[in-house]
N, C-alpha and C positions, 0 to 999 in steps of 0.2 A: 662485442668487440667495439671498442672506441678507437678508431684509427685516427680520427681529428682532433684528438684531445690535446689541449694546449696548457702549458705549465701554469702555475699560479702566478698571477700578475701579468699575464699576458695581454689582458686588454686594458691596462694602464695607459697604454699608447693610444687607444681609442678614446679614453677619457680625456688625455691631454689633448687629442685633435679636437675634440668637442669644445673644450674650454679655450683654445687658441682661436678656433673658427668663431665662437661667439664673442669674444673680446675684439676681434677684427671687425666682425659685423657691427657691433656697438660702436665701434671707432669711427666706421664709414658712415654709419646713419648720425652720429654726432656731429661730423664735420659737414655733412651734406645739409642737416637742419640749420646749423649755426652760420655756416658760411654762404650756402647757395640760397637757402630759403629765408634767412634772417629771422628765424623763430626766436621767441621768447626763451630765456635760459631755463626758467622753472618749468615750461611746458615740455621742453626737450629732455629735461631729467625726467619728468614722468613717462614719456614715451620711451626712453631708454630703460627705465626700471622695468616696465612692462615687457619691453623686448628680452630683458636679461633674464625674466622669468619664463618666457614662452619658447624663445629660440633654443636653448639647450635640449628642451624636452622633443621639440620638433625635430632636431637634428641628430637625435640620439642613435637611432638606427643606421643612419647615413654615416655617422662617424665609425661605427663598427665596421660597417662595410667597406669603407675607405681603408681602414686599418688592416682588414683580412687581405684586401687587394694590394696593399703595400708589402704585407708579408709574405704572399704568393710571389709577387716579383722578386722579392728578395731571396727567399728560401724555397719556394715551390712546395709541392705537397710531398709527403714521405712516399716511398714507393711501397706498394702492398706485396708482401710475399706470403704465400699461404704455408701456415706451420699447422702441425699437428698437435692436438692439446695433450695427447698422451705420451708423446716422447721427449718431454723436456724442453720444447721450443726449438729442437732442431728440424731443418727442413726434412719433409718427407719425400724420400726418393721412391717412386713405384716401379722403376725400372730395374730393380734387383732380382726379381723373380724370373 
């Protein structure tokens, strides 16, 4: 039984969170290197390219957990009610006898 199964496309939000976070981190590092450190533009581009390859892979699982946490805050988990397999999905009442 898969109680916690999500619909198709559910984790597109996690991918979006990963992309947006990667772009924000690249922007922050770019501004820091160019404005604060005064680094050479070509060196900054190489650093940002390497960061653009490594950061999304490193942040992958964190973006999924953030998305699941956001979904839990918004919708919470579905409530589990035991059903019998053999009576067509109706609740099994044991107090009838």
